[in-house]
DRENZATI-213757 format. One line per 4 residues: number of its first residue (from 1); their letters; for each residue x, y, z of C-alpha. Coordinates in nm, 4 decimals. Example, Ala and Ser with C-alpha at 12.3 -4.5 7.8 and 13.67 -1.06 7.14 Angstrom:
residues 2
1> AS> 1.2300 -0.4500 0.7800 | 1.3670 -0.1060 0.7140
This chain:
residues 104
1> MHGQ> -0.0093 0.0286 0.0200 | 0.2646 0.2517 -0.1197 | 0.1391 0.6159 -0.0113 | -0.1050 0.5485 0.2008
5> QNIK> -0.0873 0.6591 0.6050 | -0.0558 0.4141 0.8591 | -0.3817 0.4519 1.0112 | -0.4736 0.3159 1.3843
9> RPYI> -0.7993 0.1956 1.4067 | -0.9048 0.0655 1.7575 | -1.1406 -0.2538 1.8562 | -1.3845 -0.1710 2.0314
13> VILD> -1.4753 0.2202 2.0741 | -1.7223 0.3036 2.3777 | -1.9411 0.6576 2.3415 | -2.1501 0.7186 2.6222
17> KIFK> -2.4097 1.0283 2.4318 | -2.4896 1.1403 2.8902 | -2.1636 1.2331 2.9790 | -2.0535 1.3013 2.6432
21> TACL> -1.7158 1.0361 2.6991 | -1.5623 0.8170 2.3979 | -1.3188 0.5116 2.4672 | -1.0760 0.3831 2.2508
25> MDVE> -1.0436 0.0280 2.3162 | -0.7447 -0.1963 2.1262 | -0.6670 -0.5290 2.2555 | -0.4057 -0.7662 2.1893
29> ILNS> -0.1987 -1.0513 2.3363 | 0.1502 -1.0128 2.3579 | 0.4754 -1.1282 2.5024 | 0.6038 -1.0513 2.8376
33> HNLH> 0.9462 -0.9000 2.7769 | 0.7337 -0.6053 2.4854 | 0.4705 -0.5260 2.7246 | 0.5870 -0.2308 2.8956
37> STIT> 0.7367 -0.0273 2.4940 | 0.4174 -0.1605 2.3401 | 0.1541 -0.0399 2.5847 | 0.3628 0.3205 2.5811
41> KKLQ> 0.3302 0.3082 2.2041 | -0.0225 0.2818 2.1753 | -0.1141 0.5279 2.4071 | 0.1345 0.7568 2.1996
45> SYTD> -0.0513 0.6654 1.8878 | -0.3848 0.7037 1.9975 | -0.3251 1.0317 2.0834 | -0.3935 1.2080 1.7648
49> LKEE> -0.6773 1.0046 1.7122 | -0.8582 1.0699 2.0459 | -0.8139 1.4528 1.9990 | -0.9925 1.3628 1.6736
53> LIRI> -1.2904 1.2160 1.8360 | -1.3370 1.4621 2.0753 | -1.3427 1.7457 1.8099 | -1.5552 1.5847 1.5463
57> WQRT> -1.7546 1.3959 1.7450 | -1.7981 1.6745 2.0586 | -1.7262 1.4669 2.3460 | -1.5618 1.6465 2.6787
61> TAYV> -1.3084 1.4044 2.7043 | -1.2090 1.0368 2.5480 | -0.9561 0.7829 2.6854 | -0.7308 0.5694 2.5429
65> VPTA> -0.7525 0.2149 2.6648 | -0.4855 -0.0379 2.5828 | -0.5646 -0.3496 2.7107 | -0.2634 -0.5681 2.6382
69> PSTT> -0.2376 -0.8841 2.8846 | 0.0922 -1.1040 2.7917 | 0.0538 -1.4677 2.7465 | 0.1318 -1.5589 3.0695
73> GITP> -0.1394 -1.3396 3.2655 | 0.0158 -1.0544 3.3812 | -0.1599 -0.6953 3.2801 | 0.0509 -0.4033 3.3754
77> KVNE> -0.0985 -0.0959 3.4542 | -0.4669 -0.1926 3.3840 | -0.6328 -0.0917 3.7357 | -0.4810 0.2802 3.6858
81> ILKP> -0.5709 0.2387 3.2626 | -0.8805 0.1832 3.3643 | -0.9800 0.3587 3.5979 | -1.1146 0.6716 3.4356
85> LNLR> -1.4046 0.4421 3.3240 | -1.4729 0.3357 3.7185 | -1.4656 -0.0080 3.6278 | -1.4402 -0.2428 3.9140
89> PALN> -1.0706 -0.3588 4.0048 | -1.2106 -0.7392 3.9466 | -1.1782 -0.6686 3.5598 | -0.7899 -0.7434 3.6274
93> ILTQ> -0.8171 -1.0860 3.7595 | -1.0723 -1.1742 3.5207 | -0.8351 -1.0573 3.2114 | -0.5558 -1.2566 3.3577
97> KAVT> -0.7786 -1.5947 3.4023 | -0.9001 -1.5278 3.0590 | -0.5638 -1.5138 2.8998 | -0.4482 -1.8015 3.0891
101> IHSV> -0.7466 -2.0305 3.0302 | -0.7460 -1.9595 2.6369 | -0.3322 -1.9958 2.6036 | -0.2878 -2.3136 2.7717
């Protein structure tokens, strides 16, 4: 695809019409050795899309949630990433179980 930009597309987009917020979710299962760098890259790569989403869809805020558990069930920064969404902290444990069970 010569001449095209690398456009990031999240797996899930959640729009809250009442509170005028949006959430961009990207899901990827990674190896344990590159978790932190991949999550940091994902947060940076979605910054422009987040700002565009706020401007075009007239949202008050938008969140980027890179869900990237490792193949061994490690889920770094999940609680701090999910905190603005007011999701229960036990979601981290459920994510770890789901990844571990499906990778066996």
